[in-house]
C-alpha positions in Angstrom: 28.5 -25.2 -13.6 25.4 -25.5 -11.4 22.7 -22.9 -11.9 22.1 -20.5 -9.0 19.3 -21.5 -6.6 16.5 -19.0 -6.0 13.7 -19.6 -3.5 10.3 -18.2 -4.4 8.4 -17.9 -1.1 5.1 -16.4 -2.4 3.1 -16.1 -5.7 4.7 -14.9 -8.9 2.9 -14.5 -12.2 3.6 -17.4 -14.5 5.6 -15.6 -17.2 8.2 -13.9 -14.8 8.5 -17.2 -12.9 9.1 -19.1 -16.1 11.6 -16.5 -17.2 13.6 -16.9 -14.0 13.4 -20.7 -14.0 15.0 -20.7 -17.5 18.1 -19.1 -15.9 18.1 -20.4 -12.3 17.0 -23.4 -10.3 13.8 -21.9 -9.0 12.1 -23.6 -6.1 8.8 -22.5 -4.7 8.8 -22.9 -0.9 7.2 -20.8 1.8 9.3 -19.6 4.7 7.3 -21.6 7.2 7.2 -24.8 5.2 9.2 -27.9 5.9 12.5 -28.0 4.0 12.9 -24.2 3.7 15.9 -24.0 6.1 17.8 -26.6 4.1 17.1 -24.8 0.9 18.0 -21.4 2.4 21.4 -22.8 3.5 22.4 -23.1 -0.1 20.3 -20.5 -1.8 21.7 -17.6 -3.9 18.6 -15.6 -4.0 15.1 -15.1 -2.5 12.0 -13.7 -4.2 9.4 -12.6 -1.7 6.2 -10.6 -1.5 4.3 -9.1 1.4 4.1 -11.8 4.0 7.7 -13.2 4.1 9.9 -11.5 6.7 13.6 -11.3 5.9 15.2 -10.6 9.2 18.7 -10.8 10.5 18.3 -14.5 11.5 17.1 -15.4 8.0 20.0 -13.6 6.4 22.5 -15.3 8.7 20.9 -18.7 7.8 21.6 -18.1 4.1 25.3 -17.7 3.9 25.3 -17.9 0.1 22.6 -15.2 -0.4 23.4 -12.5 -2.8 20.0 -10.9 -3.5 16.5 -10.6 -2.1 13.9 -9.5 -4.6 10.7 -8.0 -3.2 7.9 -8.3 -5.7 6.2 -5.1 -4.6 7.0 -1.6 -3.3 7.3 -1.5 0.5 10.3 -3.0 2.2 8.9 -3.0 5.8 9.3 -6.8 5.9 13.1 -6.7 5.0 15.8 -5.9 7.4 17.8 -3.7 5.1 20.6 -3.1 7.6 21.1 -6.9 8.1 21.2 -7.4 4.3 23.7 -4.6 3.8 25.9 -5.9 6.5 26.1 -9.3 4.7 26.4 -7.8 1.2 23.0 -8.9 0.2 21.4 -6.7 -2.5 17.7 -5.9 -2.0 15.6 -5.1 -5.0 12.0 -4.1 -5.4 9.5 -2.7 -8.0 8.8 0.8 -6.8 6.4 2.0 -9.5 4.8 -1.3 -10.4 1.4 -0.7 -8.7 1.1 3.1 -8.6 -1.7 3.3 -11.2 -3.6 0.5 -9.6 -3.5 2.1 -6.1 -4.6 5.5 -7.5 -7.6 3.9 -9.2 -8.4 2.1 -5.9 -8.2 5.3 -3.8 -10.6 7.0 -6.3 -13.0 4.1 -6.1 -13.0 4.2 -2.3 -13.6 7.9 -2.4 -16.6 7.5 -4.8 -18.0 4.6 -2.9 -18.2 6.7 0.2 -19.5 9.9 -1.4 -21.8 8.7 -4.2 -24.4 6.3 -2.8 -26.0 4.1 -5.4 -28.2 1.1 -5.8 -28.6 -1.6 -8.5 -32.0 -2.8 -9.6 -32.7 -6.5 -10.2 -36.4 -6.2 -11.1 -39.0 -3.6 -12.1 -40.1 -1.1 -9.5 -43.1 1.1 -9.2 -43.0 4.8 -10.0 -43.2 5.5 -6.3 -40.3 3.2 -5.4 -38.3 4.7 -8.3 -38.8 8.1 -6.8 -38.0 7.0 -3.3 -34.8 5.3 -4.4 -33.6 8.4 -6.2 -34.3 10.6 -3.2 -32.6 8.1 -0.8 -29.4 7.9 -2.9 -28.9 11.6 -3.5 -25.3 12.6 -2.7 -24.9 15.4 -0.2 -21.9 16.9 -2.1 -19.9 16.5 -5.2 -16.2 15.9 -5.1 -15.7 19.3 -6.7 -17.1 20.9 -3.5 -14.7 19.0 -1.3 -11.1 19.4 -0.2 -8.7 16.4 -0.6 -5.8 16.1 1.8 -2.9 14.0 0.8 -0.4 12.9 3.5 2.7 12.0 1.5 3.2 13.3 -2.0 5.5 10.7 -3.5 4.8 8.5 -6.6 1.2 7.7 -5.6 0.3 10.9 -3.8 1.2 13.1 -6.8 -0.9 10.9 -9.1 -3.8 11.1 -6.7 -3.4 14.9 -6.7 -3.5 15.0 -10.5 -6.6 12.8 -10.7 -8.4 14.9 -8.0 -7.5 18.1 -9.8 -9.1 16.7 -12.9 -12.3 16.2 -10.8 -12.2 19.8 -9.7 -11.3 19.1 -6.1 -9.2 21.5 -4.0 -6.1 19.6 -3.0 -3.7 20.2 -0.1 -0.8 18.1 1.0 1.9 17.5 3.6 5.2 15.9 2.9 8.6 15.8 4.5 10.3 17.0 1.3 9.8 19.9 -1.0 7.7 18.8 -4.0 8.5 20.6 -7.3 5.7 22.9 -8.4 5.4 21.0 -11.7 4.6 17.8 -9.9 1.9 19.2 -7.6 -1.0 19.5 -10.1 -2.0 22.7 -8.3 -2.0 21.1 -4.8 -1.1 23.4 -1.9 1.5 22.5 0.7 0.3 22.8 4.3 1.3 21.7 7.8 0.1 18.3 9.1 -2.3 20.1 11.5 -3.7 22.2 8.6 -4.0 19.1 6.5 -6.1 17.4 9.1 -8.2 20.5 9.7 -9.0 21.3 6.0 -9.5 17.8 4.5 -13.0 16.5 3.7 -11.2 13.4 2.4 -7.8 12.5 3.8 -5.8 9.9 2.0 -2.5 8.6 3.4 0.5 7.8 1.2 3.6 8.1 3.4 6.4 5.5 3.3 7.5 2.8 5.6 10.1 4.6 7.7 9.8 3.8 11.4 9.0 7.3 12.4 5.6 6.9 10.6 4.4 4.4 13.1 1.0 5.6 14.3 1.6 8.9 12.5 -2.2 9.3 12.2 -3.0 9.1 15.9 -5.0 10.9 18.6 -3.6 14.4 17.8 -4.4 14.1 14.1 -8.0 12.8 14.8 -8.6 15.7 17.2 -7.8 18.1 14.4 -10.0 16.4 11.8 -13.5 17.4 10.6 -16.2 15.4 12.3 -17.4 14.1 8.9 -14.0 13.4 7.4 -13.4 10.4 5.1 -10.1 8.8 6.0 -8.5 6.4 3.4 -5.4 4.3 4.1 -4.1 2.2 1.3 -0.4 2.6 2.3 0.6 0.7 5.4 -1.5 -0.5 8.4 0.9 0.7 11.1 0.6 4.3 10.0 -2.9 4.7 11.5 -3.4 4.1 15.3 -6.4 1.7 15.0 -7.4 2.3 18.7 -7.5 6.1 18.3 -9.4 5.8 15.0 -12.0 3.5 16.6 -12.6 6.1 19.4 -12.9 8.9 16.8 -15.4 6.9 14.7 -17.5 6.0 17.7 -17.6 9.7 18.7 -18.4 11.0 15.2 -21.0 9.0 13.4 -20.6 11.1 10.3 -17.0 10.3 9.9 -15.9 7.3 7.7 -12.7 5.3 7.3 -11.9 3.0 4.4 -8.9 0.9 5.3 -7.2 -1.4 2.9 -4.1 -2.1 5.0 -4.0 -3.2 8.7 -1.6 -4.1 11.5 -1.4 -7.0 11.6 -2.6 -8.7 8.4 -4.8 -10.6 8.6 -6.3 -9.0 11.8 -7.9 -11.0 14.6 -11.0 -10.8 16.6 -9.5 -8.2 18.9 -9.1 -5.6 16.1 -10.5 -2.3 17.5 -12.3 -1.4 14.2 -14.4 -4.5 13.9 -18.1 -4.0 14.1 -18.0 -0.2 13.6 -20.6 0.8 10.9 -18.5 3.7 9.7 -15.3 1.6 9.2 -14.9 -0.2 5.9 -12.2 -2.9 6.3 -10.8 -4.3 3.1 -8.3 -7.2 2.6 -5.3 -5.4 1.0 -6.7 -5.1 -2.5 -5.2 -1.9 -3.8 -2.6 -3.5 -6.0 -4.8 -6.5 -7.0 -5.0 -5.9 -10.7 -3.5 -8.4 -13.2 -1.2 -5.6 -14.6 0.1 -4.6 -11.2 0.7 -8.2 -10.2 2.6 -8.9 -13.4 4.7 -5.7 -13.0 5.7 -6.6 -9.5 6.6 -10.1 -10.4 9.1 -8.8 -12.9 11.4 -8.1 -10.0 13.0 -11.3 -11.2 14.9 -9.3 -13.9 16.8 -7.5 -11.2 17.3 -10.7 -9.2 19.0 -12.2 -12.3 21.0 -9.0 -12.9 22.5 -9.3 -9.4 23.2 -13.1 -9.8 24.9 -12.3 -13.1 27.2 -9.7 -11.6 25.3 -6.7 -13.1 23.8 -3.6 -11.4 20.1 -3.9 -10.7 17.7 -1.3 -12.0 15.9 -0.9 -8.7 18.2 -1.5 -5.7 16.7 -0.6 -2.3 17.5 2.7 -0.7 19.3 2.8 2.7 17.1 1.8 5.6 14.5 4.4 6.5 14.4 5.8 10.0 
């Protein structure tokens, strides 16, 4: 019998790709490349990452499709309803990059609050003294309040790390978070979250109702010297409203790892602002996280073998 055909549209680590290739006919072909449509017409599975969109048209063009494996967490680029209507199982790797993202959020927080300089040559005693004075931090993290918008897998780990640094932590989430998972964090309303946070980090999910969740009303409630961190999804933050807030409040800072769209163009409202740090979606860029995400191939093979996947996608978020 012929082996099932699986199209790999984006990068996979070598070991997971080889593992799947031992079991399937694995073809690497981007969705925009010549020949993709012909392959899709007879493909049994797709393995994608962040920049392949699986919409209703793609699902319809793949009449043999049984599974879509997303090597990553968010499913914003997959039409879950269209897949469900056609009986296509969608799998992802929900906890593959959590530790990497938490480390990254802490790094961004420290970058913004602990100025430092590296020395490449000897300096005079006067210059040494000047540099130490110039790079004195205004506050320690233990004097600051961390606000966490979204206390899921990543938010709860950020709370635990912040508690270890002595920060006061408040959070807002749609759901009740068990006390034992809060690490001492206090639940507050969204308005109170914005008002109290010295550092506000966003970790909500990709449901459509989170579009521009952090907008003009939220910025109006924030402290004028807040540090905003977004390593979740670009569409959560209203870039235009944030640009206006940063222009009006020179003491405020934003560290944004995700954007809408990606990559952004010359018309991106946050370009050129000295208090906006724009990063190219690096939070999950560790070798460990990339390998963890690539192992979605195990669930792809489970589906193709008639088995139940370990991580099937939840119903479409509203």
